[in-house]
C-alpha positions in Angstrom: 0.0 0.0 0.0 2.8 2.4 0.9 4.7 1.7 -2.3 1.6 2.3 -4.3 1.1 5.7 -2.6 4.7 6.7 -3.2 4.8 5.7 -6.9 3.1 8.9 -8.2 5.5 11.0 -6.2 8.5 8.9 -7.5 7.2 9.2 -11.1 6.9 12.9 -10.7 10.4 13.2 -9.4 11.7 11.0 -12.2 10.0 13.2 -14.7 11.5 16.4 -13.3 14.9 14.7 -13.2 14.6 13.7 -16.9 13.5 17.1 -17.9 16.3 19.0 -16.0 19.1 16.6 -17.0 17.8 16.5 -20.6 17.3 20.2 -21.0 20.6 20.9 -19.3 22.4 18.7 -21.8 20.6 20.2 -24.7 21.3 23.8 -23.5 24.9 22.9 -23.1 25.0 21.7 -26.8 23.3 24.9 -27.9 25.7 27.1 -26.0 28.9 25.3 -27.0 27.9 25.0 -30.7 26.8 28.5 -31.7 25.6 29.1 -35.3 26.9 32.5 -36.3 24.4 34.0 -38.8 25.4 36.9 -41.0 22.6 38.9 -39.4 24.7 39.1 -36.2 26.8 41.8 -38.0 24.0 44.4 -38.3 22.8 43.6 -34.8 26.3 44.1 -33.4 26.6 47.5 -35.1 23.3 48.6 -33.7 23.9 47.4 -30.1 27.6 48.3 -29.6 27.8 51.6 -31.5 26.0 54.9 -30.7 27.5 56.7 -33.7 25.8 56.9 -37.1 29.1 57.0 -38.9 29.1 54.1 -41.5 32.8 53.4 -41.0 32.6 53.2 -37.3 29.5 50.9 -37.5 31.2 48.7 -40.1 34.5 48.4 -38.2 32.7 47.5 -34.9 30.6 44.8 -36.5 33.3 43.1 -38.4 35.9 43.7 -35.7 33.8 41.8 -33.1 33.3 38.9 -35.5 37.0 38.7 -36.2 37.7 38.8 -32.4 35.1 36.3 -31.1 33.9 34.1 -33.9 35.9 31.1 -35.3 38.4 32.0 -38.0 36.3 30.0 -40.5 33.2 32.2 -39.8 35.2 35.4 -40.0 36.6 34.4 -43.4 33.2 33.4 -44.7 31.7 36.8 -43.6 34.5 38.6 -45.4 34.7 36.5 -48.5 31.5 34.3 -48.5 30.9 31.5 -50.9 27.2 32.1 -50.8 25.9 35.5 -52.0 29.4 36.6 -53.0 28.3 39.9 -54.6 26.1 41.0 -51.6 28.2 39.8 -48.7 31.4 40.6 -50.4 30.2 44.2 -51.0 29.0 44.4 -47.4 32.4 43.4 -46.1 34.2 46.1 -48.1 31.8 49.0 -48.3 30.8 50.6 -45.0 28.2 52.8 -46.6 26.3 49.9 -48.3 26.5 48.0 -45.0 25.0 51.0 -43.1 22.1 51.2 -45.6 21.0 47.7 -44.5 20.7 48.6 -40.8 17.1 50.0 -40.9 15.9 46.5 -41.9 17.3 45.3 -38.5 16.6 48.3 -36.3 12.9 47.8 -36.7 13.2 44.7 -34.5 13.3 47.2 -31.6 12.4 44.9 -28.7 15.2 42.5 -29.6 17.7 45.3 -30.0 16.7 46.7 -26.6 17.1 43.3 -24.9 20.6 42.9 -26.5 21.6 46.4 -25.5 20.5 45.8 -21.9 22.6 42.7 -21.7 25.5 44.3 -23.4 25.4 47.2 -20.9 26.2 44.9 -18.0 29.3 43.4 -19.6 28.8 40.8 -22.4 29.6 41.7 -26.0 26.7 42.0 -28.5 27.6 38.6 -29.9 27.6 37.0 -26.5 24.3 38.7 -25.8 22.8 37.2 -28.9 24.0 33.7 -27.8 22.6 34.2 -24.3 19.2 35.4 -25.5 18.9 32.4 -27.9 20.0 29.8 -25.3 17.8 31.2 -22.6 14.8 31.4 -25.0 15.5 27.8 -26.0 15.3 26.8 -22.3 12.1 28.8 -21.8 10.6 27.1 -24.9 11.4 23.7 -23.4 9.9 24.6 -20.0 6.6 25.8 -21.5 6.3 22.8 -23.7 6.9 20.5 -20.7 4.2 22.4 -18.7 1.7 22.3 -21.5 2.2 18.6 -22.3 2.0 17.7 -18.7 -1.6 18.9 -18.5 -2.7 16.2 -20.8 0.0 13.5 -21.1 1.4 13.4 -17.5 4.8 14.5 -16.3 6.8 11.5 -17.4 5.6 11.5 -21.0 5.8 15.3 -21.1 9.5 15.3 -19.9 10.5 12.6 -22.4 8.5 14.2 -25.2 9.9 17.7 -24.6 13.5 16.4 -24.6 12.9 14.5 -27.8 11.3 17.4 -29.6 13.9 19.9 -28.6 16.7 17.5 -29.5 15.7 17.7 -33.2 18.0 19.6 -35.6 15.5 22.4 -36.2 15.1 23.3 -32.5 18.8 22.9 -31.7 19.7 25.1 -34.7 17.2 27.8 -33.6 18.6 27.8 -30.1 22.2 28.0 -31.3 21.6 30.7 -33.9 22.6 34.4 -33.4 19.2 35.7 -34.6 15.9 36.7 -32.9 14.2 33.4 -34.0 14.6 31.6 -30.6 13.5 34.7 -28.7 10.5 35.1 -31.0 9.6 31.4 -30.5 10.1 31.4 -26.8 8.1 34.6 -26.1 5.4 33.5 -28.6 5.0 30.1 -26.9 4.8 31.8 -23.4 2.0 34.1 -24.7 0.1 31.2 -26.2 0.4 29.2 -23.1 -1.0 32.0 -21.0 -3.9 32.6 -23.4 -5.0 29.1 -24.1 -3.7 26.9 -21.3 -4.0 29.3 -18.3 -6.8 31.5 -19.7 -4.9 34.6 -18.7 -5.9 36.6 -21.9 -4.7 40.1 -20.9 -1.0 39.2 -19.9 -0.9 36.8 -22.8 -2.0 39.4 -25.3 0.5 41.9 -23.9 3.4 39.4 -24.6 1.9 38.5 -27.9 1.9 42.2 -28.9 5.6 42.3 -28.5 6.3 39.7 -31.2 6.1 42.1 -34.2 8.8 44.2 -32.5 11.0 41.0 -32.7 10.0 39.8 -36.2 7.4 41.6 -38.4 5.6 38.3 -39.3 4.5 38.3 -35.6 1.6 40.4 -36.9 0.2 37.3 -38.6 0.1 35.4 -35.3 -1.5 38.3 -33.5 -4.3 38.4 -36.1 -4.9 34.7 -35.9 -5.1 34.7 -32.1 -7.4 37.6 -32.0 -9.7 36.0 -34.6 -9.8 32.8 -32.6 -10.6 34.7 -29.4 -13.4 36.5 -31.1 -14.8 33.2 -32.3 -14.3 31.1 -29.2 -13.7 33.2 -26.1 -16.8 34.4 -24.2 -16.7 38.1 -23.4 -14.0 38.8 -26.0 -15.8 40.9 -28.7 -14.9 42.0 -32.2 -14.4 45.6 -31.0 -11.8 44.4 -28.6 -9.9 42.7 -31.3 -10.1 45.8 -33.6 -8.9 48.1 -30.8 -5.9 45.8 -30.0 -5.0 45.3 -33.6 -5.2 49.0 -34.3 -2.9 49.7 -31.4 -0.5 47.0 -32.5 -0.3 48.4 -36.0 0.2 51.9 -34.7 3.0 50.9 -32.4 4.6 48.8 -35.2 4.6 51.6 -37.8 5.7 54.3 -35.3 8.6 52.2 -34.1 9.4 51.4 -37.8 9.5 55.1 -38.6 11.7 55.9 -35.5 14.1 53.1 -36.5 14.3 54.4 -40.0 12.6 51.4 -41.5 
């Protein structure tokens, strides 16, 4: 009788242990095997340099890659095999490089997070890696909590570790882009809205997604449409007001960023 009573608690402990050990192992892989995307160059310039001088921006971006990234990555960014005309021109022409920055500065929330981390010590490149790795861990935690509601702790832990060990998720967590941050914050917002029924805080987080990636607007529209259709008390006028505010914030920040 006593062993039967203790089994659920033991199973819960086993599930937590599997999740912690598995996610710790996966986060270690992500951190030790970063994937340096070319986009890290514009983000570095925007985060580390307050000047608008193209030469200063260019030197800061490529200088940090030369200093912190593997030599193979540095050579590729200076003389890439793919997109030789575009990336080759970016590596030698500071003015053309500076012209690309508005396409990245519109991702204002991501830039602000990187700048906040950079301000306390890490370089911009290290900040990108930290944000991606942390977001990857958050994604795993939310997936585990969500699966546990229907599948139980043990299956949720094993399923989460297996899903996040796929190449697509590992690559996203290792990449120096806003993709992992976008996915992690988006998953938290969806969990709050649909699993916890906390619509207001969930929508507040969801509203930040277009300031990380512009295609976040699509997810905002889809979620609002679903809430109008299914959620009692959530009216069409609420969705219109939220969407109008979202579009206003998006276009104002775009103008401020020069996008």
